Each structure stands twice: as structure tokens, then as C-alpha cells.
N, C-alpha and C positions, 0 to 999 in steps of 0.2 A: 504493498497500498504506500501511496508516496505521500509524504510529509506536503503541508500547506507549502509551505516556501517550496519543495520542489515540484510542485503543483503551478504555481506563480513564475516558477523559473523554468519550465517545461514549455509554455506558452510563447508565441510569438510575440507577446503585447510588452509596453515598459510599465513599469508599476503606476506611471502617471495616467497609462491608456486604463491598468484596471482599476485605480480610485473611480475613472470618470465612469467607466461601465457601472460601477459598484455605487456611485452615487446618483445614475439614472434610473437604475434596476433597484435600489434598495437592498442592497443583497450583502454578504460577505466577499472580500477579493477572491476567497477560494471557491467560490459559486461565478463571479465576474470572470476568474481564470477559466474555464470550466466554458464558460458561456463563449468567450471572447475567443475561444481556442476553435469551436465548434462555428462560427458565424465567421472567422476569417478563409472558412475551407470554399465560400461561395464569393463573387462581386457584390450579390444583395446583401448579403452577411455583412462583408467591411465597409457598404456603404450604411447600412445600419449603427454600426459603432460609429462610424462618421456621424449619423443624425443622433445619436446618444451624445456626443462630447458638445456637437453645436446646444442641442436644447440645453442640457446644464450649461452649456456658458450665457446660452439665452435667458435662462433661472438667475444666474449672478448678476448679470446686469439690472434687469430689473428687481433684484433686492438691493443693488449700489455694492456688490462685494466687489470693489475693482480689482483687488489683489487675485480675488478666483479668479476673474474677468481674464486677466493676465496667464498668469497660469493655464487656463483650458486654451487659449490663442494657441500659446504654445505649443499645447498638447494636441491641439487639431490639425496645427501645420506639421509639428514632424510626426502623426499617424498618417495626414493625407502622404506626405513627401517618402515614406516607409510602407505606404500599402493604397499604390494607386489602382482606382477603380473607373469603369465608366460613370459617371456622371446619370445617376437615373433621375433626378428632379423629383 
């Protein structure tokens, strides 16, 4: 059985990506790692992770959480650069 750290290290997502997924889905990071790992198997799933991060960013903007907004902008930029997909709109 994999430990939480091993599960997180195993997936192709950064710690910041996992935190954004966990925040969006309101789940622990270990479950976010499982979800993210499965979503990365398709363009639609990868696009969905981008939407999760963008939704988190929108919520942070509405709440006036400027520091979190900047963090999430960087997370989205890094994720998009390392996981390119077609734009699905």
C-alpha cells in the first residue's frame, strides 16, 4: 500500500496543483492526487483540472484574497505550460 507522500509523489502534478484540486473539490490532498492522476489521462480531464484552478482563482478574487490570487495565477500558468491541451471552452 502506498503512503500519502508516495501517492502524491507518484502523480504527475505539483503540490500546488494538488492543493488547488483539493480546495476546489473540498477533499484531502491524497484524494486529490488520485483524482488528478485519473483526470490527466485525457485532454478533457486535463482541461477540467485547469477549470478547477481557474474556479479557485475566481473565488479568491471575489473574496479579495490577493495573495491567493497571485499564487493561483502562477499555479495555472505552470500547469498549462506542463500539461498543454486543446481549448474546449
